[in-house]
Rosetta silent file (secondary structure, phi, psi, omega in degrees, C-alpha in Angstrom):
SEQUENCE: MATTFRRLGAVGLVSDSGVRDLPESARARVSYFARGAVASHASFRIVRSNVPVQILGLVVQPGDLLHGDENGLVSVPKWIKTS
SCORE:     score description
SCORE:     0.000 S_00000001
   1 L     0.000  -41.383 -178.751    4.965   18.351  -11.642 S_00000001
   2 H   -59.493  -42.181  179.196    3.404   18.218   -8.176 S_00000001
   3 H   -63.954  -43.459  179.244   -0.059   17.876   -9.704 S_00000001
   4 H   -62.071  -48.509 -179.193    1.111   15.120  -12.055 S_00000001
   5 H   -63.436  -39.643  179.543    2.833   13.179   -9.281 S_00000001
   6 H   -62.110  -43.174  178.947   -0.163   13.591   -6.960 S_00000001
   7 H   -65.284  -25.900  176.567   -2.498   12.217   -9.645 S_00000001
   8 L   -83.325   -1.921  176.747   -0.153    9.241   -9.992 S_00000001
   9 L    98.574    4.586 -179.400   -0.557    8.551   -6.273 S_00000001
  10 L   -77.977  147.723  174.004    2.715   10.012   -5.001 S_00000001
  11 L  -109.083  -10.556 -179.864    2.870   11.817   -1.658 S_00000001
  12 E  -162.226  171.089 -178.935    6.412   13.065   -2.148 S_00000001
  13 E  -136.696  132.110  173.699    9.340   13.408   -4.469 S_00000001
  14 E  -113.888  125.312 -174.460   13.020   12.666   -3.912 S_00000001
  15 L  -137.585  147.820  175.473   15.254   14.245   -6.529 S_00000001
  16 L   -92.838   11.848 -179.714   18.951   14.686   -7.228 S_00000001
  17 L  -123.577 -171.361  177.873   18.179   17.995   -8.934 S_00000001
  18 E   -89.596  158.568  177.516   16.643   21.325   -7.993 S_00000001
  19 E  -128.637  163.185  178.594   12.933   22.015   -7.604 S_00000001
  20 L  -136.791  178.781  178.606   10.809   25.144   -7.830 S_00000001
  21 L    56.381   46.290 -176.996    7.366   26.419   -6.861 S_00000001
  22 H   -61.586  -43.176  177.967    7.718   25.182   -3.295 S_00000001
  23 H   -61.617  -39.787  178.992    4.680   27.097   -1.898 S_00000001
  24 H   -66.265  -38.525  177.974    2.457   25.720   -4.682 S_00000001
  25 H   -66.061  -37.433  177.644    3.748   22.199   -4.058 S_00000001
  26 H   -63.864  -40.878  177.809    3.011   22.565   -0.357 S_00000001
  27 H   -65.059  -31.233  177.347   -0.570   23.584   -1.180 S_00000001
  28 L   -80.015   -1.408  179.246   -0.815   20.477   -3.401 S_00000001
  29 L    62.069   41.537  175.213    0.357   18.469   -0.356 S_00000001
  30 L  -115.896  124.024  179.413    3.440   17.111   -2.140 S_00000001
  31 E   -93.589  148.729  179.423    6.674   16.974   -0.141 S_00000001
  32 E  -125.251  145.497  159.018   10.106   17.298   -1.721 S_00000001
  33 E  -125.625  121.723 -176.155   13.646   16.325   -0.868 S_00000001
  34 L  -147.114  170.688  179.074   15.979   17.824   -3.450 S_00000001
  35 L   -63.138  -28.509  179.433   19.441   19.235   -3.966 S_00000001
  36 E   167.702 -176.056  178.504   17.977   22.726   -3.634 S_00000001
  37 E   -99.538  147.765  178.214   15.539   25.254   -5.016 S_00000001
  38 L  -128.331  157.990 -177.595   15.878   26.825   -8.457 S_00000001
  39 L   -92.994  -16.770 -174.934   14.324   29.890  -10.036 S_00000001
  40 L  -110.189  168.810  177.691   13.833   28.492  -13.524 S_00000001
  41 L  -118.164  167.892  177.773   11.893   25.602  -14.958 S_00000001
  42 L  -145.820  163.161  175.145   12.710   22.915  -17.482 S_00000001
  43 L   -75.913  145.668  177.254   10.851   20.335  -19.476 S_00000001
  44 L  -134.214  159.108  174.132   10.658   16.926  -17.877 S_00000001
  45 L  -147.856  146.094  177.537    9.611   13.488  -18.917 S_00000001
  46 L   -88.297  116.894 -176.822    9.170   10.272  -17.013 S_00000001
  47 L   -92.701  -46.352  179.687   11.529    7.723  -18.562 S_00000001
  48 L  -143.009  157.444  173.399   11.191    4.819  -16.120 S_00000001
  49 L  -139.807  161.521  177.841    9.391    4.109  -12.894 S_00000001
  50 L    61.040   40.990  178.123    9.624    1.518  -10.145 S_00000001
  51 L  -128.797  155.205  175.952   13.393    1.060  -10.593 S_00000001
  52 L   -63.757  145.422  177.306   16.316    1.541   -8.173 S_00000001
  53 E  -137.857  164.330  174.800   17.884    5.016   -8.220 S_00000001
  54 E  -119.103  123.237 -178.284   20.759    6.777   -6.522 S_00000001
  55 E  -118.795  111.671  179.791   20.007   10.119   -4.866 S_00000001
  56 L    49.182   39.721  177.513   22.996   12.085   -3.575 S_00000001
  57 L    92.381  -11.883 -179.872   24.825    8.792   -2.955 S_00000001
  58 E   -94.549  121.549  176.819   21.898    6.957   -1.301 S_00000001
  59 E   -80.353  125.658 -178.023   20.652    3.921   -3.228 S_00000001
  60 E  -117.988  124.294  178.427   16.851    3.822   -3.102 S_00000001
  61 L   -98.550  151.099  174.393   14.919    0.698   -4.044 S_00000001
  62 L   -54.728  133.815  179.567   11.218    0.666   -4.999 S_00000001
  63 L    90.616   -7.173  178.157    9.196    0.296   -1.802 S_00000001
  64 L   -63.977  145.065  174.048   11.876    1.691    0.510 S_00000001
  65 E   -93.338  122.624 -176.742   10.664    3.787    3.422 S_00000001
  66 E  -116.498  150.252  172.154   12.474    7.134    3.419 S_00000001
  67 E  -130.815  126.992  179.440   12.669    9.973    5.902 S_00000001
  68 E  -141.145  150.440  173.503   13.952   13.347    4.818 S_00000001
  69 E  -151.779 -162.357 -177.681   14.021   16.899    6.064 S_00000001
  70 L   -61.774  -18.929 -175.013   16.205   19.987    5.757 S_00000001
  71 L   -93.711  -14.736 -179.784   19.146   18.014    7.189 S_00000001
  72 E   151.868 -169.988 -176.543   19.210   15.084    4.786 S_00000001
  73 E  -134.795  134.234  177.233   17.608   11.856    3.632 S_00000001
  74 E  -132.382  153.334  173.497   17.831    8.376    5.157 S_00000001
  75 E   -97.985  127.627 -179.441   16.435    4.988    4.283 S_00000001
  76 E   -83.153  122.413 -177.101   14.634    3.329    7.180 S_00000001
  77 L   -62.213  146.891  174.648   15.811   -0.312    7.460 S_00000001
  78 L   -81.596  130.954  178.459   13.281   -3.075    7.006 S_00000001
  79 L   -91.236  128.999  179.000   12.861   -5.113   10.142 S_00000001
  80 L  -101.484  121.750  178.498   12.736   -8.830    9.581 S_00000001
  81 L   -84.381  123.797  177.388   10.678  -10.729   12.122 S_00000001
  82 L  -112.966  148.037 -179.595   12.251  -14.045   13.010 S_00000001
  83 L   -99.166    0.000    0.000   10.574  -16.755   15.048 S_00000001
């Protein structure tokens, strides 16, 4: 998955599910924020892209700037410049 996402231009993945192969993903330079790590794999398919999603209660819109680490995930507010 990391290779596929990287080829599509992604630098990271935010998921409401578990992920695996974390060392391999790190070598591919793909960052993850996920519910946790899992030992097994599953088939996946991309159903839609560039649509709003909800990840662990956080609504994420296409183009949102996100910051995540071991402690959680936040959406960085867009600053509107007013004259």
